[in-house]
N, C-alpha and C positions, 0 to 999 in steps of 0.2 A: 501688321502686328509689331509692337515694339520688341526689341531684342530682350529675351528673358534675362533678368538680373541688371538691366540698365537702371541707373539712378540719377537723380537730379541734385541740385545744390552743390555741396562740397564733395559729394560722392561717398560719404561715410555711411555705414550701416552698423548699428550697435545691437548686439544680440544679448538677451538675458539681463538687461538692465533692471535694477530694482528688485532682484531676486532676494537679496539680503536674508535676514533671519526672520521668522523661523524657517528652517529648511523644509521644503516640500518637494513636490515633483520637479524634476529639472526643467528649466525653461527651454532647453533644446534636447530633443531625444531622437534616436535613430528609428526610422520606419522600416529599414531593410533595403537591400539592393542599392546601397549608397545614397539613399534619400534620408533627409532629416526634416524635423518639424520644430520650429521655434514658436513658443506661445507667449502671448501677452494678454493680461487682463485689462479690459477697458472699463470706462464708467458705465453705469447702468447694468452691471452684471454681464456685459458682453465679453466674448473671448475671441481674440484675433489670432490667426495662424499664418505663418510664413513658411512655405515649403521650399527647401533648398537642397543643393548637392554640390560636392566639390568637383571642379573641372579645371585642368591646367593650372593648378596651384592657387585657385581662387574659390570662393564660395559664390555660387550662382543662385540668385533668387528666382525661383521658378513660378511661384504662384502665392498669392495672399488672399485671405478671405475671412469673414466673420463666421465663427463656428457656431452652429445652432443645435447640434446634437453631440453626444459624447464621442461617437465614432466619426472619423474623417469620412465625408461622403465619397462614394466610389467615383463620381464624376470628377471631383477635385483630384483624387489620386490618379485617375487616368490622364487628366490634363498635365499633371506634374511629370508622370512617366514619359509622356509624349515629348514634353519640352526637354526632359533630361536627355533623351535620345538625340535631340537637335543640337545640344551643346557638347556632347561627348563624342 
């Protein structure tokens, strides 16, 4: 399994790009217990989510998925919490 939060290319990750005006729901919101969700709207009405947490002064990307329901699926939350324990 790849290390959670590893990235390729130049190693940069940009959160909340394109949020601009009008103001709506924040692109990054807390889920509790030190976990955060960053949201992005994709073409075709799809919604992408990246779940992350702070660890050792960095943001660690734990999991990303295409959201199909309004509520974050329990399996995705369980995977994120498991990976959070691995990095903290």
